[in-house]
KEMAR-119810 format. One record per residue (C-alpha): residue in three letters; x, y, z; residue number from 1. Coordinates in Angstrom, 2 decimals, decimal comma, padded with zeros to 5 digits, always signed. Layout:
<sites>
('Ala'; (X; Y; Z); NUM)
...
</sites>
This chain:
<sites>
('Met'; (+108,82; +087,63; +102,35); 1)
('Pro'; (+110,92; +090,55; +103,69); 2)
('Gln'; (+109,38; +092,77; +106,32); 3)
('Ala'; (+108,63; +096,37; +105,35); 4)
('Arg'; (+110,60; +098,99; +107,24); 5)
('Ile'; (+109,54; +102,47; +108,23); 6)
('Glu'; (+112,00; +105,30; +108,82); 7)
('Leu'; (+111,16; +107,57; +111,75); 8)
('Leu'; (+112,64; +110,99; +112,45); 9)
('Ile'; (+113,32; +111,27; +116,18); 10)
('Arg'; (+114,26; +114,64; +117,65); 11)
('Lys'; (+117,60; +114,57; +119,45); 12)
('Pro'; (+117,37; +115,28; +123,17); 13)
('Gly'; (+118,37; +118,75; +124,28); 14)
('Ala'; (+117,67; +122,25; +123,07); 15)
('Glu'; (+115,24; +122,81; +120,23); 16)
('Gly'; (+116,62; +122,62; +116,72); 17)
('Glu'; (+119,64; +120,40; +117,32); 18)
('Gly'; (+118,53; +117,92; +114,70); 19)
('Phe'; (+117,08; +114,49; +114,37); 20)
('Asn'; (+118,13; +110,87; +114,34); 21)
('Ile'; (+116,72; +108,42; +111,82); 22)
('Arg'; (+115,47; +105,17; +113,26); 23)
('Lys'; (+114,37; +102,26; +111,11); 24)
('Val'; (+111,52; +100,22; +112,53); 25)
('Gly'; (+109,86; +097,10; +111,16); 26)
('Ser'; (+106,29; +097,65; +110,08); 27)
('Glu'; (+105,05; +095,12; +112,65); 28)
('Ala'; (+106,55; +097,20; +115,49); 29)
('Ala'; (+105,28; +100,45; +113,99); 30)
('Tyr'; (+101,73; +099,12; +113,76); 31)
('Ala'; (+101,82; +097,56; +117,26); 32)
('Gly'; (+100,55; +100,73; +118,94); 33)
('Tyr'; (+097,54; +101,10; +116,65); 34)
('Arg'; (+094,24; +099,38; +116,16); 35)
('Pro'; (+092,88; +099,28; +112,63); 36)
('Arg'; (+089,21; +100,22; +112,25); 37)
('Arg'; (+087,03; +099,86; +109,19); 38)
('Ile'; (+085,50; +103,09; +107,98); 39)
('Ser'; (+081,81; +103,47; +108,74); 40)
('Pro'; (+079,52; +101,09; +106,81); 41)
('Glu'; (+078,07; +104,05; +104,91); 42)
('Gly'; (+081,56; +104,78; +103,58); 43)
('Tyr'; (+082,10; +101,57; +101,63); 44)
('Glu'; (+080,39; +099,06; +099,41); 45)
('Glu'; (+080,94; +095,31; +099,72); 46)
('Arg'; (+079,99; +092,64; +097,25); 47)
('Met'; (+080,69; +088,90; +097,43); 48)
('Glu'; (+081,23; +086,71; +094,41); 49)
('Val'; (+082,46; +083,18; +093,83); 50)
('Ser'; (+085,60; +082,58; +091,78); 51)
('Arg'; (+085,86; +079,88; +089,11); 52)
('Glu'; (+087,67; +077,72; +091,67); 53)
('Gly'; (+084,71; +078,05; +094,05); 54)
('Glu'; (+086,43; +080,44; +096,49); 55)
('Asn'; (+084,47; +083,32; +097,98); 56)
('Leu'; (+085,91; +086,69; +096,99); 57)
('Tyr'; (+084,88; +090,01; +098,47); 58)
('Asn'; (+085,01; +093,22; +096,46); 59)
('Ile'; (+085,21; +096,19; +098,79); 60)
('Arg'; (+085,34; +099,80; +097,64); 61)
('Ala'; (+085,33; +103,03; +099,60); 62)
('Thr'; (+082,60; +105,24; +098,16); 63)
('Ser'; (+085,12; +108,10; +098,05); 64)
('Gln'; (+087,48; +106,07; +095,81); 65)
('Asp'; (+087,20; +104,84; +092,25); 66)
('Asp'; (+089,09; +101,59; +092,78); 67)
('Gly'; (+088,47; +098,93; +095,38); 68)
('Leu'; (+090,10; +095,75; +096,59); 69)
('Thr'; (+089,29; +092,11; +096,12); 70)
('Leu'; (+089,82; +090,11; +099,29); 71)
('Thr'; (+090,11; +086,38; +099,71); 72)
('Glu'; (+088,17; +084,54; +102,41); 73)
('Arg'; (+091,16; +084,76; +104,77); 74)
('Glu'; (+091,72; +088,46; +104,09); 75)
('His'; (+088,02; +089,11; +104,63); 76)
('Phe'; (+088,27; +087,36; +108,01); 77)
('Ile'; (+091,00; +089,86; +108,97); 78)
('Trp'; (+088,93; +092,75; +107,60); 79)
('Glu'; (+086,00; +091,72; +109,82); 80)
('Leu'; (+088,24; +091,84; +112,90); 81)
('Met'; (+089,16; +095,48; +112,27); 82)
('Glu'; (+086,61; +097,31; +114,40); 83)
('Gly'; (+089,09; +099,48; +116,31); 84)
('Thr'; (+089,36; +097,49; +119,54); 85)
('Arg'; (+091,93; +094,88; +118,48); 86)
('Gly'; (+095,62; +095,44; +117,94); 87)
('Ile'; (+097,70; +093,73; +115,27); 88)
('Lys'; (+098,89; +091,01; +117,67); 89)
('Thr'; (+095,33; +090,15; +118,67); 90)
('Ile'; (+094,26; +090,00; +115,02); 91)
('Ala'; (+097,28; +087,78; +114,22); 92)
('Ser'; (+096,36; +085,48; +117,13); 93)
('Ala'; (+092,76; +085,17; +115,93); 94)
('Tyr'; (+094,05; +084,40; +112,42); 95)
('Phe'; (+096,36; +081,73; +113,86); 96)
('Phe'; (+093,55; +080,07; +115,82); 97)
('Arg'; (+091,27; +080,09; +112,77); 98)
('Tyr'; (+093,74; +079,02; +110,06); 99)
('Gly'; (+096,62; +077,45; +111,99); 100)
('Glu'; (+099,34; +079,71; +110,65); 101)
('Lys'; (+101,06; +082,85; +111,83); 102)
('Asn'; (+101,50; +085,40; +109,06); 103)
('Val'; (+101,99; +088,87; +110,54); 104)
('Val'; (+103,78; +090,08; +107,40); 105)
('Ala'; (+100,75; +089,25; +105,24); 106)
('Ile'; (+098,45; +090,93; +107,78); 107)
('Thr'; (+100,50; +094,14; +107,80); 108)
('Ala'; (+100,64; +094,05; +103,99); 109)
('Leu'; (+096,84; +093,76; +103,89); 110)
('Ile'; (+096,56; +096,65; +106,32); 111)
('Gly'; (+098,69; +098,74; +103,96); 112)
('Arg'; (+096,45; +097,84; +101,02); 113)
('Leu'; (+093,28; +098,62; +102,99); 114)
('Arg'; (+094,66; +101,91; +104,21); 115)
('Gly'; (+095,77; +102,86; +100,70); 116)
('Ala'; (+092,26; +102,16; +099,44); 117)
('Gly'; (+090,79; +104,40; +102,14); 118)
('Leu'; (+088,98; +101,52; +103,84); 119)
('Ile'; (+090,54; +101,64; +107,32); 120)
('Glu'; (+091,84; +104,18; +109,75); 121)
('Phe'; (+094,05; +103,74; +112,79); 122)
('Val'; (+092,96; +104,24; +116,36); 123)
('Pro'; (+095,93; +104,84; +118,66); 124)
('Ala'; (+096,02; +102,34; +121,51); 125)
('Ser'; (+096,51; +104,33; +124,69); 126)
('Arg'; (+097,48; +102,05; +127,53); 127)
('Leu'; (+096,65; +104,80; +130,04); 128)
('Arg'; (+093,15; +105,19; +128,56); 129)
('Glu'; (+092,64; +101,42; +128,68); 130)
('Ala'; (+093,75; +101,23; +132,31); 131)
('Leu'; (+091,48; +104,11; +133,32); 132)
('Glu'; (+088,49; +102,58; +131,55); 133)
('Gln'; (+089,07; +099,18; +133,14); 134)
('Ala'; (+089,66; +100,60; +136,61); 135)
('Gly'; (+086,81; +103,08; +136,66); 136)
('Gln'; (+084,52; +101,71; +133,92); 137)
('Gly'; (+083,47; +105,00; +132,49); 138)
('Leu'; (+085,81; +107,26; +134,45); 139)
('Ile'; (+086,83; +109,08; +131,28); 140)
('Gly'; (+083,19; +109,58; +130,34); 141)
('Arg'; (+082,46; +111,07; +133,76); 142)
('Leu'; (+085,46; +113,39; +133,46); 143)
('Lys'; (+084,29; +114,55; +130,04); 144)
('Glu'; (+080,85; +115,30; +131,45); 145)
('Leu'; (+082,39; +117,34; +134,27); 146)
('Phe'; (+084,42; +119,37; +131,79); 147)
('Lys'; (+081,33; +119,98; +129,63); 148)
('Lys'; (+079,38; +121,26; +132,63); 149)
('Gly'; (+082,25; +123,60; +133,57); 150)
('Arg'; (+081,95; +125,56; +130,32); 151)
</sites>
């Protein structure tokens, strides 16, 4: 299966208004800096049913949308991992350890379907924020409190 490609407009260095370059990036690389997160539980409905072949299927619909998605057992496993703390590579690794196959293209395709159905959002993965949280365990929270008190 061919990998989806995303075209990015990148401002040329230098003075403002000198134009842009177009850079094509594979969807896997574009998603690498984000962590998919399911919308809040109040924002969707989920129903499980069993297919004629005996496979569990999960019908998930955002309450703000008319149409939903039907997920297989494997897709539902991926869906459950999307809580906003795991990146695509971590999700792909968990999938590999569970099912014994690496299928990043299928995972990114599922992410596109879920996003199109309004079921997930992306949380940017800030390496600086992660490092600060790990180093100071709550340093950002303390800084926020200081700024609130300064108002």
